[in-house]
C-alpha positions as CSV (number, residue, x, y, z in Angstrom):
1,X,0.0,0.4,0.0
2,X,1.0,3.5,-0.9
3,X,0.9,6.1,1.7
4,X,1.5,9.6,0.8
5,X,2.4,12.4,2.5
6,X,0.6,15.4,2.9
7,X,1.8,18.0,0.7
8,X,4.2,20.1,1.9
9,X,7.2,22.9,0.6
10,X,9.3,21.8,-2.4
11,X,13.3,22.0,-1.1
12,X,15.7,22.6,-3.0
13,X,17.2,18.6,-1.7
14,X,13.7,17.3,-3.5
15,X,14.3,14.6,-6.5
16,X,12.2,16.5,-9.4
17,X,14.2,14.8,-12.2
18,X,11.4,11.5,-12.0
19,X,8.6,13.3,-11.6
20,X,6.1,12.8,-15.1
21,X,3.2,13.7,-14.9
22,X,2.0,13.6,-19.2
23,X,2.1,16.8,-20.1
24,X,5.4,18.4,-20.9
25,X,4.6,21.5,-19.4
26,X,3.4,20.4,-16.5
27,X,6.2,18.1,-15.7
28,X,8.8,20.6,-16.7
29,X,7.9,23.3,-14.5
30,X,8.8,21.1,-11.6
31,X,11.8,20.3,-12.7
32,X,12.6,23.6,-13.8
33,X,11.1,26.2,-12.4
34,X,9.4,25.5,-8.7
35,X,12.7,25.6,-6.9
36,X,13.5,29.1,-8.0
37,X,10.1,30.6,-8.5
38,X,10.2,29.3,-4.1
39,X,13.8,31.0,-4.2
40,X,12.9,34.7,-5.6
41,X,9.2,34.8,-4.1
42,X,7.5,34.2,-7.2
43,X,5.1,31.5,-6.0
44,X,5.6,28.4,-3.4
45,X,5.3,24.9,-4.3
46,X,4.0,22.3,-2.1
47,X,4.7,18.5,-2.9
48,X,3.0,14.8,-2.0
49,X,5.6,12.5,-1.5
50,X,5.8,8.8,-1.5
51,X,8.3,7.8,1.1
52,X,8.5,4.1,0.4
53,X,9.7,5.6,-2.6
54,X,11.6,8.4,-2.4
55,X,9.4,10.6,-5.2
56,X,7.5,13.5,-6.2
57,X,3.5,11.7,-6.5
58,X,2.2,15.6,-7.2
59,X,1.8,18.8,-6.7
60,X,0.5,22.0,-6.9
61,X,1.8,25.5,-6.7
62,X,0.1,29.2,-5.2
63,X,1.2,32.8,-6.2
64,X,-0.7,36.2,-5.3
65,X,-2.9,37.6,-8.6
66,X,-5.5,40.3,-9.3
67,X,-7.9,40.6,-11.7
68,X,-8.7,43.6,-13.5
69,X,-12.7,44.2,-12.6
70,X,-13.4,44.0,-16.5
71,X,-13.0,40.2,-15.9
72,X,-15.0,39.2,-13.1
73,X,-18.3,38.6,-13.5
74,X,-20.8,40.5,-10.5
75,X,-21.0,38.2,-7.6
76,X,-16.9,37.9,-7.8
77,X,-15.9,42.0,-8.7
78,X,-18.9,43.1,-6.0
79,X,-17.5,45.9,-3.2
80,X,-14.3,44.9,-4.6
81,X,-11.1,47.6,-5.3
82,X,-9.5,47.1,-9.1
83,X,-7.5,45.2,-9.1
84,X,-10.2,42.5,-7.3
85,X,-7.4,40.5,-5.1
86,X,-7.5,36.9,-5.8
87,X,-5.3,33.2,-5.3
88,X,-3.9,31.9,-8.2
89,X,-3.5,27.7,-8.3
90,X,-0.7,28.2,-10.8
91,X,0.1,24.3,-11.3
92,X,-1.8,20.7,-10.1
93,X,0.0,17.9,-11.4
94,X,0.1,13.9,-10.4
95,X,2.5,11.8,-11.5
96,X,1.0,9.6,-14.2
97,X,2.4,5.9,-11.4
98,X,-0.9,7.9,-9.1
99,X,-3.1,9.3,-10.8
100,X,-6.6,7.8,-10.9
101,X,-6.3,7.5,-6.9
102,X,-7.6,10.8,-6.1
103,X,-4.5,12.9,-5.2
104,X,-5.5,15.1,-7.5
105,X,-9.1,15.9,-5.4
106,X,-6.7,16.3,-2.4
107,X,-3.7,18.2,-3.4
108,X,-6.5,20.5,-4.6
109,X,-8.3,20.8,-1.0
110,X,-5.4,21.6,0.5
111,X,-4.2,24.8,-2.1
112,X,-7.8,25.4,-1.4
113,X,-7.5,25.5,1.9
114,X,-4.3,27.1,1.8
115,X,-5.4,29.9,0.0
116,X,-8.5,30.2,1.9
117,X,-5.8,30.4,5.2
118,X,-4.0,32.9,2.8
119,X,-7.0,35.3,2.5
120,X,-7.6,36.2,6.1
121,X,-3.9,37.1,6.0
122,X,-3.9,39.4,3.2
123,X,-6.7,39.3,2.2
124,X,-8.6,37.6,-1.4
125,X,-11.6,37.5,-2.9
126,X,-11.3,34.1,-5.2
127,X,-9.3,31.4,-5.6
128,X,-8.2,30.9,-9.7
129,X,-7.0,29.1,-12.3
130,X,-6.4,28.7,-15.6
131,X,-7.2,25.7,-16.6
132,X,-4.5,23.2,-18.8
133,X,-7.5,21.3,-21.4
134,X,-11.0,20.1,-21.0
135,X,-10.4,17.6,-19.1
136,X,-9.0,19.8,-16.0
137,X,-12.1,21.9,-16.8
138,X,-14.3,19.5,-15.9
139,X,-11.7,18.0,-13.1
140,X,-12.0,22.3,-11.3
141,X,-16.0,22.3,-11.9
142,X,-16.4,19.1,-10.1
143,X,-15.6,21.2,-7.5
144,X,-17.3,23.7,-7.7
145,X,-15.5,26.3,-9.8
146,X,-17.1,27.9,-12.2
147,X,-15.5,29.7,-15.4
148,X,-14.9,32.6,-15.9
149,X,-17.4,35.0,-18.6
150,X,-15.8,34.7,-21.4
151,X,-13.4,32.5,-20.5
152,X,-14.0,28.6,-20.5
153,X,-10.5,28.3,-18.9
154,X,-10.4,30.5,-16.3
155,X,-12.4,29.6,-13.5
156,X,-12.8,31.0,-9.7
157,X,-14.4,29.5,-6.5
158,X,-15.2,32.1,-4.0
159,X,-13.6,31.9,-0.5
160,X,-16.5,32.8,1.3
161,X,-18.0,29.9,-0.4
162,X,-14.3,27.5,-0.3
163,X,-14.6,28.8,3.8
164,X,-18.3,27.1,3.6
165,X,-17.5,24.1,2.2
166,X,-14.7,23.4,4.2
167,X,-16.9,23.6,7.1
168,X,-19.2,20.9,6.0
169,X,-16.1,19.1,5.4
170,X,-14.8,19.1,9.0
171,X,-18.0,19.0,10.8
172,X,-18.7,16.4,8.9
173,X,-22.3,17.9,6.4
174,X,-20.9,18.8,3.5
175,X,-21.8,16.6,0.1
176,X,-19.3,15.4,-2.6
177,X,-20.5,16.9,-5.9
178,X,-19.4,14.7,-8.7
């Protein structure tokens, strides 16, 4: 039985060279950019490790971002400054050997939880993601994300909705979508 660790910050000691999620862009980003972005403060990358195999099973990264009000639907821009503060899930990927086991959902849950925590410290209206393909759009929609008008691959989840869902899950009263 494979035991995966809860996501933790990536470090320079992590071997990213063996990670392959089947998407060249997501694979190479972890291998080439994650540590540099971490060091430069551009984003924070979190990895889930398979300690027995000594490999990264999956990862995601978060960054502070913003939206122009004209990019956002009414519920997202209502009573917000210009620009609208958001947390961006910049990347989320699961290694080929770990796909189909629910790791993507677990990584997303952790990313949303950390985004909610960040919003309490610095303020953010929503969590946004730019889905890499149509399958990714469907994945995010299953977890309550909504496509932005005019941009089917840019999706958002209001922090207030995320807080409500996380609270229901913690109390055992939440329902699973999809």
